[in-house]
C-alpha positions as CSV (number, residue, x, y, z in Angstrom):
1,M,1.8,39.0,3.1
2,P,3.3,37.2,0.1
3,Y,4.2,33.6,0.5
4,A,7.9,33.0,1.3
5,W,9.1,30.0,-0.8
6,R,11.7,27.8,0.5
7,M,13.1,24.4,-0.8
8,K,10.2,22.1,-1.2
9,F,10.4,18.3,-1.5
10,V,7.7,16.2,-3.2
11,I,7.7,12.4,-3.2
12,I,5.5,10.5,-5.6
13,I,4.9,6.8,-5.0
14,P,3.2,4.9,-8.0
15,D,2.5,1.8,-5.7
16,G,3.6,-1.6,-7.0
17,G,4.9,0.1,-10.2
18,G,8.0,-2.2,-10.6
19,D,7.6,-5.4,-12.6
20,L,9.1,-8.0,-14.8
21,A,8.8,-8.1,-18.6
22,L,5.7,-9.6,-20.0
23,A,5.3,-11.3,-23.3
24,Q,1.8,-9.5,-23.4
25,L,3.6,-6.3,-23.6
26,Q,6.2,-7.5,-26.2
27,G,8.8,-8.4,-23.6
28,K,8.4,-4.9,-21.9
29,T,7.6,-4.1,-18.2
30,A,4.5,-1.7,-17.7
31,M,7.0,1.0,-16.9
32,Q,8.6,0.6,-20.4
33,A,5.4,0.0,-22.3
34,A,3.7,3.3,-20.7
35,R,3.7,6.4,-22.5
36,Q,5.3,8.8,-19.9
37,P,6.7,11.9,-21.7
38,N,6.9,13.9,-18.4
39,T,8.6,11.4,-16.4
40,C,11.0,10.5,-19.3
41,E,11.9,14.1,-19.8
42,L,12.6,14.7,-16.1
43,A,14.7,11.5,-16.0
44,T,17.1,12.8,-18.3
45,R,18.2,15.5,-15.7
46,A,17.8,13.3,-12.6
47,V,19.8,10.7,-10.9
48,V,18.2,7.2,-11.7
49,G,19.1,4.2,-9.6
50,T,17.8,1.4,-7.5
51,A,17.0,1.3,-3.6
52,K,16.5,-1.9,-1.5
53,T,13.2,-1.1,0.2
54,T,12.8,-4.7,1.7
55,P,15.6,-5.5,4.2
56,D,16.8,-9.1,4.4
57,G,14.5,-11.1,6.5
58,F,11.2,-9.2,5.7
59,E,8.6,-9.9,3.2
60,A,8.0,-7.3,0.3
61,G,4.9,-5.1,1.3
62,S,3.7,-1.5,1.5
63,D,4.1,-1.5,5.2
64,V,7.8,-2.4,5.3
65,C,8.6,-0.8,1.8
66,S,6.6,2.6,2.4
67,M,8.3,2.8,5.9
68,S,11.8,2.2,4.4
69,L,11.1,4.6,1.4
70,L,10.3,7.4,4.0
71,G,13.2,7.0,6.0
72,Y,12.4,4.7,8.6
73,D,14.5,1.6,9.1
74,P,11.9,-1.4,9.4
75,R,14.3,-3.4,11.3
76,K,13.9,-0.8,14.1
77,Y,10.3,0.5,13.8
78,H,8.2,-2.1,12.2
79,T,6.2,-4.1,14.6
80,G,3.4,-5.1,12.1
81,R,1.2,-4.0,9.2
82,A,-2.1,-3.8,11.1
83,P,-0.9,-1.3,13.9
84,L,0.0,1.2,10.9
85,E,-3.4,1.0,9.5
86,A,-5.1,1.3,12.9
87,A,-3.4,4.7,13.2
88,A,-5.2,5.9,10.3
89,L,-8.4,5.2,12.1
90,G,-7.5,7.2,15.0
91,L,-8.3,4.3,17.4
92,T,-7.4,4.5,21.3
93,L,-5.1,1.7,21.8
94,T,-2.6,0.4,24.3
95,S,0.9,-1.4,24.1
96,R,-0.9,-4.5,25.3
97,D,-3.4,-4.6,22.5
98,W,-2.7,-6.8,19.4
99,I,-4.1,-5.4,16.1
100,F,-4.8,-7.4,13.0
101,R,-5.9,-6.6,9.5
102,L,-9.1,-8.3,8.5
103,N,-9.6,-8.4,4.8
104,F,-12.9,-9.5,3.2
105,V,-11.6,-11.8,0.4
106,T,-13.1,-14.1,-2.4
107,T,-12.5,-17.6,-2.1
108,G,-13.5,-20.6,-4.5
109,L,-16.4,-22.2,-2.8
110,E,-15.9,-25.7,-2.0
111,G,-18.1,-28.0,-3.8
112,G,-18.5,-25.4,-6.6
113,D,-18.1,-25.8,-10.3
114,G,-14.7,-25.4,-12.1
115,G,-11.1,-25.7,-10.7
116,D,-11.2,-22.7,-8.1
117,A,-12.7,-24.6,-5.3
118,G,-10.9,-23.9,-1.9
119,K,-8.5,-21.5,-3.5
120,M,-7.8,-17.8,-2.8
121,L,-9.1,-15.9,-5.8
122,D,-9.2,-12.1,-4.6
123,H,-7.6,-10.3,-1.8
124,S,-10.2,-7.4,-2.3
125,A,-13.5,-9.2,-2.7
126,G,-14.0,-7.6,-6.2
127,A,-13.2,-4.1,-4.7
128,I,-16.1,-4.3,-2.5
129,S,-17.6,-0.8,-1.7
130,D,-17.1,0.7,1.9
131,G,-20.9,0.4,2.5
132,E,-21.1,-3.1,1.7
133,A,-18.1,-4.1,3.6
134,R,-19.4,-2.2,6.6
135,E,-22.7,-4.2,6.6
136,L,-20.8,-7.5,6.0
137,L,-18.6,-6.6,9.1
138,R,-21.6,-5.5,11.4
139,D,-23.6,-8.7,10.6
140,L,-20.5,-10.9,11.0
141,L,-20.0,-9.5,14.4
142,V,-23.6,-10.5,15.2
143,C,-23.0,-14.1,13.9
144,L,-19.9,-14.6,16.0
145,Q,-22.0,-13.2,19.2
146,Q,-24.8,-15.6,18.5
147,R,-22.7,-18.7,17.6
148,E,-19.4,-18.5,19.8
149,P,-19.5,-15.5,21.9
150,A,-16.4,-16.8,24.0
151,L,-14.4,-15.8,20.7
152,L,-15.5,-12.2,21.1
153,A,-13.8,-11.7,24.6
154,G,-11.6,-8.6,24.4
155,L,-12.3,-8.4,20.4
156,A,-13.4,-5.4,18.6
157,L,-13.8,-5.0,14.9
158,H,-13.5,-1.7,13.1
159,P,-14.4,-0.8,9.6
160,G,-11.8,0.6,7.2
161,V,-11.8,1.4,3.6
162,S,-13.3,-1.2,1.1
163,Y,-12.1,-4.7,1.9
164,R,-9.7,-3.5,4.5
165,N,-10.8,-3.6,8.2
166,I,-9.1,-3.6,11.6
167,M,-9.6,-6.3,14.6
168,V,-8.1,-5.5,18.0
169,D,-7.8,-8.1,20.8
170,S,-7.5,-6.4,24.2
171,S,-8.0,-9.7,26.0
172,G,-4.2,-10.0,27.1
173,V,-3.8,-13.0,24.7
174,S,-0.3,-12.9,23.2
175,Y,0.1,-13.5,19.4
176,A,3.8,-13.3,19.4
177,K,4.1,-16.9,18.2
178,V,1.4,-16.9,15.6
179,A,2.2,-16.7,11.9
180,T,-0.2,-15.3,9.4
181,T,-0.2,-14.8,5.8
182,P,-1.1,-11.9,3.8
183,P,-4.0,-13.0,1.1
184,H,-2.5,-11.1,-1.7
185,A,0.6,-13.3,-1.2
186,V,-1.3,-16.6,-2.1
187,P,-3.5,-15.9,-5.2
188,G,-4.7,-19.2,-6.8
189,E,-3.5,-21.3,-3.9
190,P,-5.5,-23.3,-1.5
191,W,-6.4,-21.0,1.4
192,R,-6.8,-23.7,4.0
193,E,-3.0,-24.4,3.6
194,H,-2.4,-20.6,4.8
195,L,-4.6,-20.3,7.9
196,P,-2.7,-19.0,11.0
197,K,-0.3,-21.3,12.5
198,G,1.4,-21.4,15.7
199,D,0.0,-21.9,19.4
200,A,-3.5,-21.8,21.0
201,A,-3.8,-18.0,19.8
202,A,-3.7,-19.3,16.3
203,E,-6.7,-21.6,16.7
204,K,-8.7,-18.5,17.8
205,L,-8.0,-16.8,14.6
206,K,-8.6,-19.9,12.5
207,R,-11.9,-20.5,14.1
208,I,-13.1,-17.0,13.5
209,M,-12.1,-17.3,9.8
210,L,-13.8,-20.5,9.4
211,L,-16.9,-19.3,10.9
212,S,-16.9,-16.3,8.6
213,S,-16.5,-18.6,5.6
214,E,-19.5,-20.5,6.7
215,F,-21.7,-17.2,7.3
216,L,-20.7,-14.9,4.4
217,P,-21.6,-16.5,1.3
218,G,-25.2,-16.5,2.0
219,H,-25.3,-12.8,3.0
220,R,-27.7,-10.7,1.5
221,V,-24.8,-8.4,0.4
222,N,-23.1,-11.3,-1.6
223,M,-26.3,-12.5,-3.0
224,A,-26.7,-9.0,-4.6
225,R,-23.1,-8.9,-5.7
226,K,-23.4,-12.4,-7.1
227,A,-26.8,-11.4,-9.0
228,A,-24.8,-8.3,-10.6
229,G,-21.8,-10.5,-11.7
230,K,-19.5,-9.3,-9.0
231,R,-17.2,-11.3,-6.8
232,M,-18.5,-11.9,-3.4
233,A,-17.0,-11.4,-0.1
234,T,-16.8,-15.2,0.9
235,M,-14.4,-15.0,4.1
236,A,-12.9,-12.8,6.5
237,W,-9.1,-13.3,6.4
238,I,-7.1,-12.2,9.3
239,W,-3.3,-11.2,9.1
240,G,-0.6,-8.6,9.6
241,Q,-0.7,-8.5,13.4
242,G,1.4,-6.6,15.6
243,T,1.5,-4.0,18.7
244,Q,2.0,-0.4,18.6
245,P,5.1,1.1,17.5
246,T,7.2,4.0,18.7
247,V,8.4,6.1,15.9
248,P,9.9,9.4,16.0
249,S,8.4,12.2,13.9
250,F,9.8,13.2,10.5
251,E,10.0,16.9,11.6
252,S,12.2,15.8,14.7
253,R,14.6,14.0,12.4
254,F,14.8,16.3,9.4
255,G,13.3,19.6,10.5
256,L,10.7,19.6,7.8
257,R,6.9,19.6,8.2
258,G,5.0,17.1,5.8
259,C,1.8,15.7,4.7
260,M,0.4,12.4,2.9
261,I,-2.1,12.4,0.1
262,T,-3.4,8.9,-0.3
263,S,-6.5,6.8,-0.7
264,V,-5.1,4.1,1.4
265,D,-5.2,3.6,5.3
266,L,-1.8,2.0,5.7
267,L,0.0,5.2,4.3
268,R,-2.3,7.5,6.3
269,G,-1.4,5.6,9.3
270,I,2.3,5.7,8.7
271,A,1.9,9.4,8.1
272,A,0.1,9.6,11.5
273,Y,3.1,7.9,13.2
274,I,5.7,10.1,11.6
275,G,3.7,13.1,12.5
276,W,2.6,14.3,9.2
277,D,-0.8,15.5,8.3
278,R,-3.2,13.4,6.2
279,L,-4.9,15.5,3.5
280,E,-8.4,14.2,2.1
281,V,-9.1,14.6,-1.3
282,P,-12.7,13.9,-3.0
283,G,-12.5,11.4,-5.6
284,L,-9.5,9.4,-4.7
285,T,-9.8,5.7,-4.8
286,S,-7.4,2.7,-4.6
287,Y,-8.0,1.7,-8.4
288,H,-7.9,3.1,-11.9
289,D,-11.2,5.0,-11.4
290,T,-9.2,7.5,-9.2
291,D,-9.3,11.0,-9.8
292,Y,-5.7,11.4,-10.9
293,A,-6.1,14.9,-11.7
294,A,-7.5,16.1,-8.4
295,Q,-4.7,14.3,-6.7
296,G,-2.3,16.4,-8.7
297,R,-3.8,19.6,-7.9
298,A,-4.0,18.8,-4.2
299,T,-0.2,17.9,-4.3
300,I,0.4,21.2,-5.9
301,A,-1.9,23.2,-3.6
302,A,-0.1,21.6,-0.4
303,L,3.2,23.1,-1.6
304,D,2.1,26.5,0.1
305,S,1.7,24.9,3.6
306,Y,4.2,21.9,3.8
307,D,7.9,21.5,3.2
308,V,7.5,17.7,2.2
309,V,4.4,16.5,0.2
310,C,3.9,12.7,-0.5
311,C,1.6,11.8,-3.3
312,H,0.8,8.1,-3.1
313,V,-1.2,6.4,-5.9
314,E,-2.4,2.9,-5.3
315,S,-3.8,2.0,-8.6
316,P,-0.7,0.3,-10.2
317,D,-0.4,-2.0,-7.2
318,E,-4.2,-3.1,-7.3
319,A,-4.1,-3.6,-11.0
320,S,-1.0,-5.8,-10.7
321,H,-2.8,-8.0,-7.9
322,Q,-5.4,-8.5,-10.6
323,G,-3.0,-9.6,-13.2
324,D,-4.3,-6.4,-15.3
325,F,-1.1,-5.3,-17.1
326,A,-3.3,-3.0,-19.3
327,T,-4.7,-1.2,-16.7
328,K,-1.5,-0.9,-15.0
329,V,0.1,0.7,-17.9
330,A,-2.9,2.9,-18.0
331,A,-2.3,3.8,-14.3
332,L,1.3,4.8,-14.9
333,E,0.3,6.9,-18.0
334,A,-2.5,8.6,-16.0
335,I,0.2,9.5,-13.2
336,D,2.6,10.8,-15.7
337,E,-0.1,13.1,-17.4
338,K,-2.3,14.3,-14.7
339,I,0.3,14.3,-11.7
340,V,3.9,14.7,-12.8
341,G,3.4,16.9,-15.5
342,P,1.5,19.7,-13.9
343,L,3.5,19.3,-10.8
344,V,7.0,19.5,-12.4
345,R,5.9,22.5,-14.2
346,E,4.7,24.3,-11.2
347,L,7.8,23.4,-9.0
348,E,10.0,24.7,-11.8
349,R,8.0,28.0,-12.1
350,R,8.3,28.5,-8.1
351,G,11.8,28.0,-7.2
352,E,14.2,25.6,-5.5
353,H,12.7,21.9,-5.1
354,R,13.6,18.3,-5.2
355,L,11.5,15.5,-6.4
356,L,11.6,11.9,-5.6
357,M,9.6,9.3,-7.8
358,M,9.9,5.6,-6.9
359,P,7.4,2.6,-6.5
360,D,7.7,1.2,-2.8
361,H,8.0,-2.3,-4.2
362,Y,7.6,-4.5,-7.4
363,T,4.0,-6.1,-7.9
364,L,4.2,-8.6,-10.7
365,C,1.3,-9.0,-13.0
366,S,2.6,-12.4,-13.9
367,T,2.1,-13.7,-10.2
368,R,-0.2,-11.1,-8.7
369,K,2.3,-10.9,-5.6
370,H,4.9,-8.7,-4.4
371,D,8.5,-8.9,-5.1
372,A,11.5,-7.8,-3.1
373,T,13.6,-6.8,-6.0
374,P,15.3,-3.3,-5.3
375,V,13.1,-0.7,-6.8
376,P,13.9,1.9,-9.4
377,F,14.0,5.8,-8.2
378,L,14.4,8.9,-9.9
379,L,15.8,11.9,-7.8
380,A,15.6,15.3,-9.6
381,G,15.7,19.0,-8.8
382,S,18.0,21.7,-7.2
383,G,21.4,20.3,-6.6
384,V,20.9,17.2,-8.3
385,K,23.0,16.6,-11.7
386,A,22.6,13.7,-13.8
387,T,25.8,12.2,-15.0
388,T,24.3,9.9,-17.7
389,Q,20.9,10.4,-19.3
390,R,18.6,7.7,-18.8
391,E,15.1,6.5,-18.9
392,F,12.9,6.0,-15.7
393,T,12.4,2.2,-16.1
394,E,13.7,-0.8,-14.1
395,A,16.4,-1.9,-16.7
396,A,17.8,1.8,-16.8
397,A,17.8,2.0,-13.1
398,Q,19.7,-1.3,-12.7
399,A,22.1,-0.4,-15.6
400,S,23.0,3.0,-13.6
401,G,25.2,1.4,-11.1
402,V,23.5,3.7,-8.6
403,R,22.5,1.6,-5.7
404,V,21.1,2.4,-2.2
405,A,21.7,-1.0,-0.3
406,E,19.6,0.4,2.7
407,G,16.5,1.9,1.4
408,H,15.7,4.1,4.3
409,E,19.0,5.9,3.7
410,L,17.8,7.3,0.5
411,M,15.8,9.9,2.6
412,D,19.1,11.5,3.9
413,W,20.4,11.7,0.2
414,F,16.9,13.4,-0.9
415,V,16.6,15.7,2.0
416,R,20.0,16.6,2.8
417,G,22.0,15.9,-0.2
418,V,23.9,13.1,2.0
419,R,24.8,9.8,0.6
């Protein structure tokens, strides 16, 4: 039976794509410097504007900003970053469980040479592999059991992707008064100044982190990484705590069935909470070695089965966190060539559609940190008419005067044409 086409909605998220101008790029941002002919052509017949995806009182991060981008007000539905990622792992949890992110990070070893001693150097431990991270997590658990078994009462450690892991505390301890810091928010800063703060529960987290900093540097995985000239996973950094949120499905709100294509557990977890399928695509990574073409093909193929297809690409964000502006430019160019171009041609061939392209947040190459500046968005397709032809850059979006003050409201405009 022939497939009956109806209006399709596609979302492309170049994670962390927004930025400030850089002297190394002759005063341009990565979006301005990148060669993006397909995106530029699309922008000439699109609405280009800005959306505030970081509500007041929140820090800019993919948990808050992606939730906002997908139409969910973080002030109502956000309980912490880690619970979203735990959902991607299919963990069975209760409302009493406290869920944390546990990053393997690289810190400057105290007593070492140079000026990096005691500083946070890399939130991703040099993009450590899944296998290496799983071995470190397994042996860290053994270390804690041997040295301070009382710390493990009610605790469970779960491997994720690369440096990203999950810790769950089911002991009944509350972490409501504990403040933790994302490691990517403090690059180059003394890490001890950013350990958990608060009540006795914070001391429990600090003790685990400090024990990890004593154990991990000498682990055989790290010795092999050091010999290979790679960054070591010198510490387990705990942050992003929260409890399970209650989130209505996307279909119950908008009447549309959706899916997520991503390499990142956080986006998989958000998709799980809003009732979207998560499509696994071989070859996808969080870095510039990802298979952009495969992600483009998978996005096109998903149009046959879903009303909404979200294509999330992590590589611009990871390049920004390393201060690697050249790779950020290359990632944006690859997204344009391998994803935007083929996708737009296919959408136009098939029939009615709308496309929304926007970063979730700015990630600054200059500071290696996230930034809460309202992000540029491009909205194109059926029923969308551009009043003025513009590029898709930060400056063009800001100059347009089209501003969505509550980022989560952009989804209504995209799906329903209601602004």
